[in-house]
C-alpha positions in Angstrom: 131.5 141.5 72.5 133.7 142.7 69.7 132.7 145.7 67.6 133.5 145.1 64.0 131.8 147.4 61.6 132.3 151.1 60.9 130.7 153.9 58.9 132.4 157.1 57.8 130.5 160.4 57.3 132.3 163.3 55.7 130.6 166.7 56.0 131.9 168.9 53.2 130.1 171.3 50.9 133.3 171.6 48.8 133.5 167.9 48.0 129.8 167.8 47.1 130.3 170.7 44.7 133.5 169.2 43.2 135.5 172.1 44.5 137.9 169.7 46.2 138.7 166.0 46.0 137.8 163.5 48.8 141.2 162.4 50.0 140.2 162.2 53.7 138.0 159.1 53.5 140.8 157.1 52.1 143.0 158.0 55.0 140.3 157.1 57.5 139.6 153.8 55.8 143.3 152.9 55.8 143.5 153.5 59.6 140.3 151.6 60.3 141.3 148.7 58.1 144.6 148.5 60.0 142.5 147.9 63.2 140.5 145.1 61.4 137.3 147.1 61.1 135.0 146.4 58.2 133.8 149.7 56.5 130.1 149.3 55.8 129.4 152.8 54.4 131.1 156.0 53.4 129.0 159.1 52.7 129.6 162.8 52.0 126.8 165.1 53.1 126.3 168.9 53.5 126.7 170.7 56.8 123.0 170.8 57.6 121.8 169.7 61.0 118.7 167.8 59.8 120.7 165.9 57.1 123.4 164.9 59.7 120.7 163.7 62.1 119.1 161.6 59.3 122.4 160.0 58.3 123.5 159.3 61.8 120.1 157.7 62.7 120.5 155.5 59.7 124.1 154.3 60.1 124.1 153.7 63.9 121.5 151.0 63.4 123.8 148.9 61.2 127.3 149.9 62.2 129.2 149.5 65.5 131.2 152.7 65.3 130.8 155.9 63.3 133.6 158.3 62.3 132.4 161.8 61.4 134.7 164.5 59.9 134.1 168.1 59.3 136.1 171.4 59.2 133.6 172.9 61.7 132.1 170.4 64.2 129.5 172.6 65.8 126.7 171.4 63.6 127.6 167.8 64.4 127.3 168.6 68.1 124.0 170.2 67.5 122.8 167.2 65.5 123.8 164.7 68.2 122.1 166.9 70.8 118.9 166.9 68.8 119.1 163.2 68.0 119.6 162.2 71.7 117.5 165.0 73.3 120.6 166.4 75.1 121.3 170.0 76.0 124.5 171.5 74.8 126.9 173.2 77.3 130.3 174.7 77.2 132.9 172.0 77.8 135.6 173.6 79.9 138.2 170.9 79.1 137.8 171.6 75.4 138.2 175.3 76.0 141.5 174.7 77.7 142.7 172.6 74.8 142.0 175.5 72.4 143.9 177.8 74.6 146.8 175.4 75.0 147.0 175.0 71.2 146.5 178.8 70.7 143.8 177.9 68.3 140.9 180.5 67.8 137.5 179.1 68.4 133.8 180.2 68.2 131.2 179.5 70.8 129.7 176.6 68.8 133.1 174.9 68.7 133.1 174.3 72.5 129.4 173.6 73.2 129.0 169.9 73.3 126.2 167.5 74.2 126.3 167.1 78.0 127.1 163.4 77.8 129.9 163.8 75.2 133.5 162.8 76.2 137.0 163.6 75.1 139.9 161.4 74.2 142.8 163.7 74.9 146.5 163.7 74.2 148.9 166.5 75.2 149.3 169.1 72.5 146.9 167.4 70.1 143.3 168.3 69.4 141.1 165.8 71.2 138.6 163.3 69.7 135.0 164.1 70.8 132.8 161.1 71.1 129.4 160.0 72.3 128.3 156.4 72.3 130.8 155.3 69.7 130.2 158.2 67.4 133.6 159.8 67.0 133.9 163.4 65.8 137.2 164.4 64.0 138.1 167.9 63.0 139.5 167.9 59.4 142.3 170.4 60.2 143.7 168.0 62.7 143.0 164.7 60.9 146.7 163.8 60.4 147.1 164.0 64.2 143.8 162.3 65.1 144.8 158.7 64.7 147.3 158.9 67.5 148.2 156.2 69.9 145.4 157.1 72.4 142.7 157.0 69.8 143.9 153.9 68.0 144.2 152.1 71.3 140.7 153.2 72.1 139.3 151.8 68.8 141.4 148.7 69.1 140.0 147.9 72.6 136.5 148.1 71.2 137.5 145.8 68.3 139.2 143.3 70.6 137.5 139.9 71.0 136.2 139.1 74.4 138.0 136.3 76.2 137.2 134.6 79.5 139.5 132.4 81.5 139.8 130.6 84.8 142.5 128.6 86.6 141.2 125.6 88.3 143.4 123.7 90.8 142.8 120.0 91.3 144.5 117.5 93.6 146.1 114.7 91.7 143.8 111.8 91.6 144.6 108.9 89.3 144.1 109.8 85.7 143.3 113.5 86.2 144.7 114.6 82.9 142.7 112.0 80.9 139.6 112.9 82.7 140.0 116.6 82.0 140.4 115.8 78.3 137.2 113.8 78.5 135.4 116.8 80.0 136.8 119.0 77.2 135.5 116.6 74.6 132.1 116.6 76.3 132.2 120.4 76.1 132.3 120.1 72.3 135.8 121.7 72.3 134.2 125.1 73.0 137.0 125.8 75.4 140.8 125.9 75.1 142.5 123.9 77.9 146.1 124.2 79.2 147.5 122.6 82.3 150.5 122.5 84.6 151.1 119.3 86.5 153.1 118.8 89.7 153.3 115.7 91.9 150.4 116.9 94.0 148.3 119.2 91.8 147.0 119.9 88.3 146.3 123.5 87.5 144.1 123.8 84.4 143.6 127.1 82.6 140.4 127.1 80.6 139.6 129.9 78.1 136.7 130.7 75.8 135.1 133.6 74.1 131.8 132.7 75.8 131.2 133.0 79.5 128.8 130.1 79.5 131.4 127.7 78.1 133.9 128.5 80.8 131.3 128.2 83.5 129.9 124.9 82.2 133.4 123.5 82.0 134.1 124.4 85.6 130.8 122.9 86.7 131.7 119.6 85.0 135.1 119.6 86.6 133.6 120.2 90.0 131.0 117.4 89.4 133.8 115.0 88.3 136.4 115.7 90.9 134.3 116.8 93.9 136.5 117.5 96.9 139.6 117.1 94.8 138.7 120.4 93.0 140.5 122.7 95.5 139.8 126.2 94.1 139.4 128.3 91.0 140.4 131.8 90.2 139.2 134.1 87.4 141.5 136.4 85.7 141.6 139.2 83.1 143.9 141.6 81.5 141.4 144.4 82.0 141.9 145.4 85.6 144.9 147.5 84.8 143.0 149.2 82.0 140.1 150.1 84.3 142.6 151.7 86.8 144.3 153.6 84.0 141.1 155.1 82.7 141.2 158.8 82.3 137.4 159.1 82.3 136.3 161.1 85.3 133.2 159.1 86.1 135.2 155.9 86.2 137.9 157.4 88.4 135.3 158.9 90.7 133.5 155.5 91.1 136.8 153.8 91.9 137.6 156.5 94.5 134.2 156.0 96.2 134.6 152.2 96.2 138.1 152.5 97.7 136.8 154.9 100.3 133.9 152.6 101.3 136.3 149.6 101.7 138.8 151.7 103.7 136.0 152.9 106.0 134.1 149.7 106.6 136.4 146.8 105.5 135.6 144.2 102.8 134.3 141.7 105.3 131.6 144.2 106.3 130.3 145.1 102.8 128.0 143.4 100.4 126.8 144.1 96.8 123.2 144.3 95.7 123.2 142.3 92.5 120.2 141.4 90.3 122.0 140.8 87.0 121.0 144.2 85.5 123.4 146.3 83.5 124.1 148.8 86.2 124.9 146.4 89.0 127.0 144.4 86.5 129.2 147.4 86.0 129.2 148.0 89.7 130.3 144.4 90.5 133.0 144.6 87.9 134.4 147.8 89.4 134.3 146.4 92.9 136.2 143.3 91.7 138.7 145.6 89.9 139.4 147.4 93.1 139.8 144.1 95.0 142.2 142.7 92.4 144.3 145.9 92.3 144.2 147.0 95.9 143.3 144.0 98.0 144.7 141.0 96.1 145.3 139.2 99.4 141.6 139.1 100.1 140.4 135.6 99.0 136.9 135.4 100.5 134.0 135.3 98.1 132.2 138.6 97.7 128.7 138.4 99.2 125.8 139.5 96.9 122.2 139.9 97.7 119.8 139.1 94.9 116.2 140.2 95.6 114.3 137.9 93.3 110.9 138.9 92.0 107.9 136.6 91.7 108.4 136.1 88.0 112.1 136.6 87.1 113.4 136.3 83.6 115.1 132.9 83.1 117.9 134.6 81.2 118.4 136.9 84.2 118.7 134.1 86.7 121.0 132.2 84.3 123.3 135.2 84.1 123.4 135.6 87.9 124.4 131.9 88.2 127.1 132.3 85.6 128.4 135.3 87.4 128.4 133.4 90.7 130.5 130.6 89.2 132.8 132.7 87.2 133.6 135.4 89.8 133.4 133.0 92.7 130.6 135.0 94.4 128.5 134.0 97.4 124.9 135.0 96.4 121.9 134.9 98.7 118.7 134.9 96.8 115.6 136.1 98.7 112.2 136.3 97.1 110.5 139.2 98.9 110.4 142.9 99.0 113.7 144.9 99.2 113.0 146.0 102.8 112.3 142.5 104.1 115.3 141.1 102.1 117.6 143.7 103.7 116.2 142.9 107.2 116.9 139.1 106.6 120.4 139.8 105.3 121.3 141.9 108.3 119.8 139.4 110.7 122.0 136.6 109.3 125.0 138.9 108.9 124.9 141.6 111.7 128.4 142.7 110.9 127.4 144.2 107.5 127.7 148.0 107.6 127.5 149.0 103.9 125.9 147.9 100.7 127.1 148.7 97.2 124.2 149.6 94.9 124.0 150.2 91.2 121.6 153.1 91.6 121.8 156.0 89.1 120.2 159.4 89.5 117.7 158.7 86.7 116.3 155.8 88.6 112.9 156.4 90.4 113.2 158.3 93.7 117.0 158.7 93.3 117.4 162.3 92.0 118.4 163.6 95.4 120.5 160.7 96.7 124.0 161.1 97.9 126.8 158.6 97.0 127.0 157.7 100.7 123.6 157.7 102.4 122.1 155.8 105.2 118.8 154.0 104.7 115.7 155.8 105.9 114.9 155.7 109.7 112.1 153.2 109.2 114.3 150.8 107.3 117.0 148.4 108.4 120.0 150.6 109.0 122.9 150.3 106.6 125.0 152.7 104.5 123.9 152.7 100.9 126.9 153.3 98.6 126.1 154.3 95.0 129.3 154.7 93.0 127.5 155.0 89.7 125.0 157.6 90.9 126.0 160.3 88.4 126.7 157.9 85.5 124.6 158.2 82.3 123.0 155.3 80.4 125.7 155.8 77.7 128.4 155.5 80.4 127.1 152.1 81.4 127.2 150.7 77.9 130.5 152.3 77.0 132.0 150.5 80.1 130.4 147.1 79.3 131.5 147.2 75.7 134.9 148.7 76.1 136.0 146.5 78.9 134.4 143.4 77.5 132.2 142.8 80.6 129.7 139.9 80.2 126.1 141.0 80.6 122.6 139.5 80.6 121.5 138.4 77.1 118.2 140.1 77.4 119.9 143.4 76.6 120.8 142.1 73.1 117.1 141.3 72.5 115.9 144.9 73.0 115.4 145.2 76.7 116.9 148.3 78.3 115.7 148.1 81.9 115.0 144.8 83.7 112.2 144.3 86.1 110.3 140.9 85.7 108.3 139.1 83.1 105.1 140.8 84.2 106.2 144.4 84.2 109.0 144.5 81.5 108.8 144.3 77.7 111.3 145.1 75.0 111.8 148.8 74.6 109.7 150.1 71.7 112.3 152.8 71.1 114.6 150.1 69.7 112.2 148.7 67.0 113.4 149.0 63.5 112.4 147.4 60.2 115.0 145.3 58.5 115.1 146.3 54.9 116.4 142.9 53.7 114.3 140.5 55.8 111.3 142.9 55.7 110.3 142.4 59.3 110.4 144.3 62.5 113.4 143.7 64.7 114.8 145.1 67.9 118.2 146.8 68.2 120.4 145.9 71.2 120.2 148.1 74.3 123.5 149.7 73.6 122.0 151.3 70.5 119.5 153.3 72.4 120.5 157.0 72.1 117.9 158.8 74.3 118.5 158.3 78.0 115.0 159.5 78.9 113.5 156.5 77.0 115.5 153.9 79.1 112.4 152.8 81.0 109.9 152.8 78.1 109.7 149.0 78.3 108.6 149.1 82.0 105.0 149.4 83.0 105.7 149.8 86.7 108.6 150.9 89.0 111.4 148.4 89.6 115.2 148.1 89.9 
């Protein structure tokens, strides 16, 4: 999805007391407008932790990104820590930046919420951010909107586009039939094609995953065996590999290591359509696209289906199967039995990629590479996202425009099944215009320890 709206919070006692003019907000507005963001709110508030918390909690509900600016940022860090129930700790990377810039600093200047991240550029003070709240230091404002930061904001603002190339053997009036399918699809897709004597290769694009998938399904139904193959594509794989974020780089390293150790043909992915395994699948596909482009076999995924799955979850899994050309085996049983059946049918499998994070039940002491317990079917469990936080998952999905299950936009934050999962009560808010209770999307939940508040029993 595209993030479109922004709020600006200026923290300045001097402006409030008319001791100085507010010139900084105009500068920030100009930069954001150049990136096509709509400014929903600009406020000036005092440097008081409880006031900052109140203002942040208000604007994050209605705005996609928030820019905060202060001469001293320590109180903002404390406010975010309080708002999100995070401890603060010294950020060694930020300490090194202060030393490099020969800039004096106090302890509070380098104590950040543990999940905060830096957007760094050599010889420039970094942008501190947490879940699309960006913290700018007033002294360095003229350097803040540098290429790195503007590219970061532009990527969030970018519209999501999906496309596939479908190769069809020439068969009579192929082009005319393709246009008929496009018409049936209510022109929700854009279609281009290249024709040779033997083949037609059609490129179909849309801002909605479902439209691309439905178009491909109609093409397959129409052309049958004449539909030879389809390939998905994206301009995002390079961006993933160029990421400077440590948790992304580490996950890629672990995926590459697993593939090198076991071989792609001996690995499968555990995929239930949830947010974590959606990120995992995307990273695995990125590694394949960048490092193993010659590998053309479908990636095998195991979906352990509950007795009462969400229809939206199953639909997303089917869409992912079609779009990414996956082979998905659905087994309705317990995880142990499903794994036993999978290995019985595929005895060559040696490793399984899993979207487990350390905050999941019984996962606090896991290793990234760890064999299943002795009384389980034996396979190496590989958990590249083990040390990712909830905010890391959503930053990845939103930044790289990864499609995800629609349940997350309805207020669900952790998916089990229809019997043990409800929308997260932490995301309830009252719409002041429509005067009714509504749910914020999952990516607007700020406290990681409330992720499973919508679950009444353990699950994946």
